[in-house]
VMD Tcl script that draws the C-alpha trace (Angstrom):
set ca {
  {-0.27 -24.27 19.78}
  {-3.36 -22.10 20.14}
  {-4.28 -23.58 23.52}
  {-0.79 -22.77 24.79}
  {-1.32 -19.03 24.34}
  {-2.13 -17.11 27.51}
  {-4.20 -13.98 27.00}
  {-4.38 -11.75 30.07}
  {-7.82 -10.52 31.11}
  {-6.56 -6.94 30.78}
  {-5.77 -7.55 27.09}
  {-9.26 -8.93 26.44}
  {-10.93 -6.00 28.21}
  {-8.67 -3.49 26.46}
  {-9.61 -4.96 23.07}
  {-13.30 -4.68 23.93}
  {-12.94 -1.08 25.10}
  {-10.94 -0.01 22.01}
  {-13.18 -1.78 19.49}
  {-16.72 -0.93 20.54}
  {-17.71 -0.67 16.88}
  {-17.31 -4.43 16.54}
  {-19.83 -5.12 19.30}
  {-22.87 -3.12 18.24}
  {-26.16 -4.95 18.66}
  {-28.16 -5.91 15.56}
  {-30.78 -3.33 16.54}
  {-28.14 -0.59 16.75}
  {-26.86 -1.57 13.31}
  {-30.38 -1.47 11.85}
  {-30.89 2.00 13.30}
  {-27.61 3.15 11.78}
  {-25.92 4.01 15.07}
  {-22.50 5.60 14.54}
  {-20.12 3.50 16.64}
  {-17.65 6.38 16.84}
  {-20.19 8.85 18.23}
  {-20.49 7.49 21.79}
  {-23.27 4.91 21.33}
  {-25.55 4.21 24.28}
  {-24.54 1.25 26.47}
  {-27.70 -0.57 25.31}
  {-26.40 -0.38 21.70}
  {-23.33 -2.44 22.53}
  {-23.19 -6.13 23.47}
  {-22.18 -6.44 27.13}
  {-18.58 -7.44 27.76}
  {-19.65 -10.67 29.46}
  {-21.45 -11.80 26.28}
  {-18.51 -11.24 23.92}
  {-15.54 -11.88 26.21}
  {-15.06 -15.53 25.19}
  {-15.09 -14.70 21.47}
  {-12.56 -11.90 21.94}
  {-10.25 -14.16 23.92}
  {-10.52 -16.84 21.21}
  {-9.60 -14.31 18.48}
  {-6.67 -12.95 20.48}
  {-5.48 -16.50 21.22}
  {-5.62 -17.37 17.50}
  {-3.66 -14.24 16.61}
  {-1.05 -15.02 19.28}
  {-0.73 -18.58 17.97}
  {-0.19 -17.30 14.41}
  {2.50 -14.88 15.62}
  {4.17 -17.68 17.61}
  {4.12 -20.02 14.62}
  {5.56 -17.49 12.20}
  {8.23 -16.49 14.73}
  {9.17 -20.16 15.00}
  {9.08 -20.57 11.22}
  {11.29 -17.54 10.64}
  {13.86 -18.94 13.08}
  {13.64 -22.43 11.57}
  {14.28 -21.23 8.03}
  {16.88 -18.59 8.86}
  {19.78 -20.75 7.66}
  {17.98 -22.50 4.81}
  {19.58 -22.11 1.39}
  {17.45 -23.00 -1.59}
  {18.97 -24.86 -4.50}
  {18.83 -22.86 -7.71}
  {15.46 -23.26 -9.36}
  {13.66 -24.42 -6.21}
  {12.99 -21.06 -4.62}
  {9.42 -20.28 -3.72}
  {7.97 -18.14 -6.54}
  {6.78 -15.51 -4.04}
  {10.15 -15.25 -2.27}
  {11.41 -11.68 -2.79}
  {14.99 -12.99 -3.00}
  {14.02 -14.98 -6.08}
  {14.98 -13.15 -9.28}
  {11.53 -13.66 -10.83}
  {9.37 -13.38 -7.70}
  {6.66 -11.30 -9.37}
  {6.09 -13.76 -12.20}
  {2.51 -15.05 -12.23}
  {0.69 -17.78 -14.12}
}
mol new
graphics top color blue
foreach p $ca { graphics top sphere $p radius 0.5 }
foreach p [lrange $ca 0 end-1] q [lrange $ca 1 end] { graphics top cylinder $p $q radius 0.2 }
display resetview
């Protein structure tokens, strides 16, 4: 399912631009550079070096969303027999019970 997810280049670039703090170089981290105080371009990994990893993370997130959307639709009409509800299901009368 993950390989079926298309992530536009604009989404990958936007993620990089909005999350510069995640791409600080090890040297910048050692020097204690504040990622929110306009770090120098040399303190941030170049887009070309991190692009593939960002796309992979976004593709994984999209696959998870697609799976849970599918799962929610698949279980929409499921009715549990009394006593067989999932213990974490909020519709279960004792859903906060822990062992």
